[in-house]
N, C-alpha and C positions, 0 to 999 in steps of 0.2 A: 503493500500499499504506500505509505509514506514513513519516512524515518523520522524518530523522535529528536527535538531540537539539540540535545545534547545527550551523550550515553553517560548518563551519571549513576555513579554509586553512593553508598550511605555518606563515605568520607568526602566527597567531591560536591556533595548538595552545598548550594551557596548560602547556607544559614547556619549562624553559630551554635544554635541547638536545634534539635529535631526531636521533637516528643511524639511518641505515640501514646493516646491517652482516651480513657473511656470513663463516662459516668454509669452508673446504675441509680436509678430514680425509680419513684413512682409518680403516674401520671394518669389521675381520674380524669374521665371524659370531660373535654372542655375547659379543663383548668390547666395553668401551668405546672412542668414539671416540680417534682418535691425530691431534689438530691439525696440520695443514701450515702454513696461513696463515690470516690475518684481513686483511681489508680493511673499513673503516668509514669514512662519510662523515657528517660533522656538518651537517645541511642547513640550519640557518639560518646558520651562519658560513661554510660551505663548507670546512671543516678536513678533511683526509683522513689517515688512518691506513693504512699497509700493513706489516705485520709478518711476518716468517718467523719458523718454529717455533723458531728459536734465538734470537729477539728477545722472546719472550714471559717477561715478567717476573712475579713472585710475586702481585700484584694488577692488577686490569683497568686497561688504558690509559685509561678514561673512567669517569664518574661513573654508577655502576649504581644510583644511589638514587631516591627518587620524583619528583624533578626533570628526570629524564632519561627520554624516550620512545624505545625500540628498536623498529626496522620492519625485520621479516623475513619470510621466505616459507617457512614450515614451520619455527618457529622452535623446536620441541623440538629439532631437530638443533644448533641454535645453541648453546642452552641445555645441552646434553649434553656441550660442550667446555668449559663455566666449571667444573665440578667435578673434570674432568681435570687443568685448570692450577691447580685450588687457588683459583679466582675465584670471589665470589658471582655469581648468577646476575642479569639485571637485574629491577629491581621491575615498571617497566610496559613490555608488550610490545604491540604493535600487529602483529598476524598477518596478512598481506594474503591468504594461503590461506584463513584460514578466513572471511574476510570475503568472499572471491571465491565461495568454497563456498556460503557462506549466501545471495549474491546469486541465485545458479542452482539451489539445493537443489530437487531432487525435478523438475527438467525435463530434457528432452532436451538434450543440449549441442549447439551449432552445429558444422556441419563443420570438424574439423581442431582443434576446441577441447577440450582435457582441464583436469584441474585443477592441472597443473603450472605452474611460473613462466611457461614459454614459452607454456602454453595461455592463462593469464591475459592475458599482454602481446597475444596474436592477439585475442582475445575483445575489447580494448580498442582495436585498430588500432595497436599500438606496436610499434617496431622491436625485433627480437630477434636471439639468435644462431642459426645454422643448428642443426638438432639433431643433425645428424653430427658438427657442430663441437664442440659440447658433449659428445657421447659421447667423441670424441677426447680431449677434455681431461679428462674423468673418468677414462678408461683410463691416460691419464699420470700422474695422481696415484695411482691404485689400484696403478700399478706399484712405487709406494715409491722410495725414495731410494737412491742418492745421485743427486740431479738436478744437470744441469749449470747453470751460471749463465744461460744461455739459457732452459733449461727452467724454472728456477725464475722467472725474469721472466715467461715465457709463463702459469705458473700465477698470478701474482698478478694479471696483466693479465685473466687470465679471471675471477678471484674479483672484479677490479674492475667487470668488465663487468655481472655479477648485481647489484652493488650500485647501479650508475648506471640498470640496469633498475628495481631497486625504486624509486629515486626517482620514475622515470617512472611507474610504475603507482600509486606512492602519491597522486600529483598527479591522476591520472585518476580514481581511487576515493575521494579524501577526501571531497568532496561529498554522497556517498551513504553515507557510514559513519556509523554510530551508535555516536560513540565510547565512551560509557559500557559499553555492552553488548560492544563490541569489546574493551575492556582487559580485560573479564571472561573471554572466551574466550582472550586473549593470557596471561591469568593461569593459565588450565587448561594450555596449551601449555609454560609454565614449568614447571607442576608435571608434567608427562608428561615432559618432559627429565630431571627429578629421577628419577622413578620409573624410567625407562629406565636410568638411571645406577646405580640400585640393584640391580635385576636378582632373581630369584627362584632361592632355593638348592635346586639339584639332587643327587639321589643318583648322582653320577656313576659310582660302581662298579656300581650296579645297572643303569644305563644302558648302560655298556659291556659288561656281560657278556650282556646280551639282545641287543645289536649283533652281538657276536662268535657268539652261538649262533643268530642269525636264521635261516640255511640250514637249521640241522637242527630247528627247532621250526615252520617254515611249514607242513608237511606234517601234522604234528599238529594245528596249528590248524585246518586245513582239515578233517580228518577229524570234529574235535569239532562245528565248524560243521555239516558237511554232516549230522550225525546229527542236530541238532535243527532244521535248516532245510531238510529236504527235498533233500539233496543238491545244494546251490545252485552249488557248484563241480564244474566236470567234471574228467576225468583229466589235463587240461593245465594245472589251476590257473586255469581262466579262470571267470569269473561267468557263467553261464546265466540270461539273462533270461527264458526259458521256464519254468525250473524254479522260479525265484524267483516269477513271476506266478501258478504253480500253488500255492506256499506260501501266498501272498497271499491267493488265493481260500479255500483251505481254512481260514484264520484270519478270513475276512470283513474284511479292512483294504483299504480304497478306497486307492489309490495314486495319486498325479498321473501324468498322461500327457503325453508331448510330442505336437506338433500332428501326427506322422505316426502317431500310435497307440502306439508304444513307451512303455515305462516310461521316467520321469524318473529316472535313476540318478546324478544329481550329488548331491555329498555335502551341499550345502546342504538339498537334499530330504530325504535321511536324517535329517541334523539335526535338521528342523522334525517329521519324522515319529516319530522317538526320543521326543520330548517329549509327543507324543500316545499312542505306543504303544512303552512302555519295553521290550517284548520285543524291538525292532528294535536295541537298544544293543550286546548283543554280536556282532550282524552287522557293524554298522558299525565297531565297533572292528577287527574282522578285516580288512573291507575296507580300512581305513585302512592298516593294517599290511602288507597286501599290495600295495595301490597304491602305489607310488614309494617304499614302506619308509618311512613317515612318522617311525619311531624315529629314521632316520638324519639327519632335517632339523631336529629340535629343537637349536636355536642355543644352545650352552652355551660361556661364556668359561673363559680360563685361571683363573678364581677359583671355578668350578663354580658360576656363576650364569647361568640362562637369560635372554638377552636379545633382545630384537627391536623393531624399532619399533612402537610403539602404534597408529599410524593413526589418530589422533585425528581426529574430526568426519568420518570417511569413510562412515559410514552415512547414510542418509536423516534418522532419526532424532538424529544427531548423536553416536551412541555411537562408542566405539573398534572398530577392524576390524583387529586384529593377524593376522599369518599364522596360517592353521591348522597350517599344517606347522611353523613355526619357535616357536610360543609353547605353553607346555606347558599352558595353559588352553584351546588351540584347538582339539585333536582331542578324541576321545572320552574320555568322565570318568575311565576309569581309568588314562589317563597322568599324573593328579593325584598318584598315588601315588609319582611320582619326587621329588615336592617333598620335602625332607628338611631340618630345621633344622641348621645348623653347631652344632658343641659349643659347649655354654655358652649355646644360643640356643633361641628360641621362634618358631614362627609362627602368627598367629591368621587366621584365614578369617571375615571379618565380612560379614554381608549383611543388606539391609533386608527386613523381613519383609513378605510380600504388597506389596509396593511400589506395584504397578500399581494394586491395589484401593483402596488408601489414598490414591493420586493421584486416581482418578475420584471417591471419597468426597469429598475434600477440595475439588477444584477444582469439581464438581456441585453442591456445598451440599446434596446428599441426606443428609437426616437419618438415615433408616433405614441407610443404607450406612456412614456414619459410627459409629453406634451398634453396628453390625456388627464394624466394624474394631475400636473399643475395646473389645470384649468380650474380645478376646484371641484368638478363633477367630472369623473372620467366616464362613468356610462354616458351622460349628454354627449362628451368630447367623441366618444367610439361612435355614437349614433349619427354625429355630424361627420366625421372623417368617412364614415362609410356611406355617406348621401343617404341616409336613412332619415335623417330630420334636417330640415333647412337651417342655415347659418344663424338665422335669425331666433330659431326656435328655442324655448326655453323648459324647464321642468314642468312648469305650469301647463303652458300652451301644447306639450307633446309628451305628456307624462306616461302615457298608455304606451307609444313608441318607446319612448326610453326604457321603460319597465322591460321591454324585450330585449333591448341591448344588455341592460344589467344583469338578467338572468343568464344571457350567454356567456358574458364575461365571468361571472361567479362560477358557472357550470363548469367552463374550460378549466379554471383553477382545480377543480376537483375530478377531470376527467371524464364529464358528464358526455354521453353519447347524444347523437340526434335523436334517439328515442326517449332517452331522459328528459332531455331538454323539451321536446314536444309535449310531453306529458306535464312539465312543470309547468309551461307556458298555458296549457290548458287548465290547470287547477286555478290559475290567477284569471282566468277569463280573457286570455289573450288569443290570438291565433295559434292553435296547438297542433296544426298540420305539419305532418313530417317534413314537407318541402319548404315550409317556413324555417323549420328547426334546422334543416341544413343549409338554407341560404344564409341563415345569420351566422353558424358556425364558418360558412365559406366567407363572409365578411371578415370575420376576426381573424382568419388567416391570411387573407389578404393586407388588412389594415396593420397587423401586427406581425410581418414577416420575421423579423429579427428576434421575436419571443419565442415563436415556434420553432425556428432553428436553434434557438439556446436550448429550449426545452427538450426538443428531439434529441438533440447532442448530449444531453445531460443523461437521458434514458441509456442511451447508446454505450456513453462513458460506463456508466454503470454496470452494464450487461457484459460489457468487454473486460472491465477491470475490476469488479467483484465490489465495488464500493462508491458512495457518493459522501461528500464533506461539506460541511458548512464553514462559512468564513471562521469562525472560531473554533473548528475541528470537531464539531458533533458528528459522527459517522453513523451511516447506515450500512451494513454488510449485505451482501446479495448473495443469494443461493437459488435453488432452483425452485422455492417454495415462494419467493418474492414475488409480489404483484405487480405488475408494470404500471397501474395506475397510482400506486402509493409512490413508485419513483418520481412518476411525472410531477407529484404535488410536493416531493420532499423537500426541494430545496426553498420552496416558497413557505411552507409550514415550519421547516426545522430553523429557517433563518428569522422567521418571526419570532420562534421561541427564545433564540440567542438575543434577539432585539429586546425583548420584555425582560429576560435576565439581567441584562446589562443596565437595563434601565431601573429595575429593581437595587440593584448594587448601589447604584449612583444615589439614587433618592434616600435608601436606608443609611448609606454612608453621611449624606448631607445631614441627617438628623430627621427626616421626616418620618411621619407615623404611616406607613404605610400597612394597611391591615390585611392585605391580602390580594393576590394576583388573580387574574381571570382572563385566560386565555391571552388575549392583545390588551389587557387592560389592567388596571390597578383599582383599588380602593384606599382613598385617602382620608385621615381624620385629622382634625385640626381644631383648636378654639375658634369659634366663629369671629372674633376679632383679629386672627391671624392666617385666617383661611385664603384669603385673596394672595398674600404673600407666598404662601405655601403652595398654593395650586400654581402659581408663575413659576416657581421654581421647578416644581414636579415636572412641568409641560416642556420646559426648557432642557430638563436632563434626560426625559424621555426623547426628544428631538435629538439630543448630542448623542443618545444610543443609537438611534436610527442610522446618524451620519457615520458612526463609526463600523456599523457593520455592511452599510451600503455605499461605503466609500466616498462619502460626502453629500448624498441625497437623503435629504430631510422628509420623513414621514410625517405629516400631521396629525395632531392630537385635536378631540373635543372632549367637553367636560360637562357633567351636570352636577351642581351643588345643590344640597339639601341642608338645612340649617333645622336645628331642633325649635319645635317638637313636632316639625314633618318627618316623613319618612321617606327613603329612597324605593323608587319604583320602576320596574321595566314597562313603560307604557304600553308598548307596542306588544309585547308577548304574555305581559303577566296582569293588566289590570283588569282584563274582563274575569279571569279566575279569581282575582282576588276579590273582587265585588261580589262575585257569586258566594264565595266562602263566607266572606264578612256577613252577606245578609242573612244565610244559613244560619250562623252562630248567634246573629242576633234572634232569630225566630226561636231557637233551643233556650237562649237566655229568657224570653218572653214566656215560653211553655213552663218553664222551672218557676218563675216568678208567679205565674198564674196559679201552678200546682200548690205552691207554699202559701199563696192567699186563699185559697181553697180550704 
């Protein structure tokens, strides 16, 4: 593939100290971690630290500045313990998880290997703890104290065994690590730990009321959905695949099938189809609420903040993959209405505008595509470039025509075929003929020739060389199982992930309270009096990050700010369902009040 930037050994690493370290901690859902102990080995000198929770001081027991390197496995967990203790997090982090993930990203893992520390040790033929022994020790820690002196010693020894394993794994992996890029990934794990520490402010009163009235409102929810979606729930509150299939056929919506011919009813499929067919959103929202009652799983701490592990680098493109159940941005969009700033505070949702279009324009060097993005409305500009809208046309005067070109541009980014585009256009009430879809795709190829040459070249390169790599070194490896469509979209999605990661690093390091990342966006929190200043800085830093990734090309941002006592709301995809659930909760409240009065 490509060689690392330097063939480092432990002795030649450009740091005065190299620490392998690990915390053991208790983390109850939604709350910050409670550190139990710390073990750290300075690998150059052999110095060892073993600290129990009553031995933690007001500052770190080691130098966390730029002359020290900290080696960890999934470092955001360790970083999350630092602010709890009042410590500054390490400046320089080498996370062996991110590097192990990157080394196999896109490939099917060997038998018995996963992306855990044990999995990495197995992959490198190194000694490791038995899985059951590890589970027993974690259970002992999570049980909580007080621990006997023997139990304390066992926990410290267990923590030390992970640190010893880190040293062995580092020595095995170091010759193949591109240190400069690895430190950038470690830098993001530092930012991720800080964002997990902040958490997202939640309207706990509303969430509590919804949970309390859930049994009363679910039948009302089903009744409303059945009226709009062909009675997809039967009298036993079970989802009927046949009725859903009938409704899909009536709506002329093509739905992915499993190998046995049944509809694919996984939530990931509903999420993807919701993006193409917004009419699916209310149905997905109700399915999520009925399936395992997702409102009950959103993890909220004692301080009314939603926290969960962000699962950084877990997707093939390097994006975060937090739990759809536990993260307020995970389920359908109406849940976002639970986000509410605390008294005196504001929240701002800041996202990159048409991020993937901009990335494609910049990296491909397509002049027409760059001009379209720089116009401020790339879809309207595309339509004008192709002659589909006159030069004087606007979004208001030619909105329907513009929508067809917009769906084409978006569909191309996901490898959509003419058949898929035709179905999408038809669902939106546009000309959904196959001839029109093919014509739109032809115009896209004609107007953006350099993009198509670049994109096709990237796929061919991947198939010939066995990999693709982003600006900052995130790799997807290619084998016979790799899907062509995922390769066509990889450089746009994965460089978008790089952009957001770098932006998060810059913002967190500037002292901004970034509550959490969301695909191509962030949620910022600040006092009302300071929000304008913080928001301006955040948008500048997001722009700076885009210029680093795209060689000077800046991706615009847009922002929505909400001040207490208002709540954040996804007006387009979440408002209708929010209003429906709110009305049903009000009815349930009235019924209870009437019953008490009687």
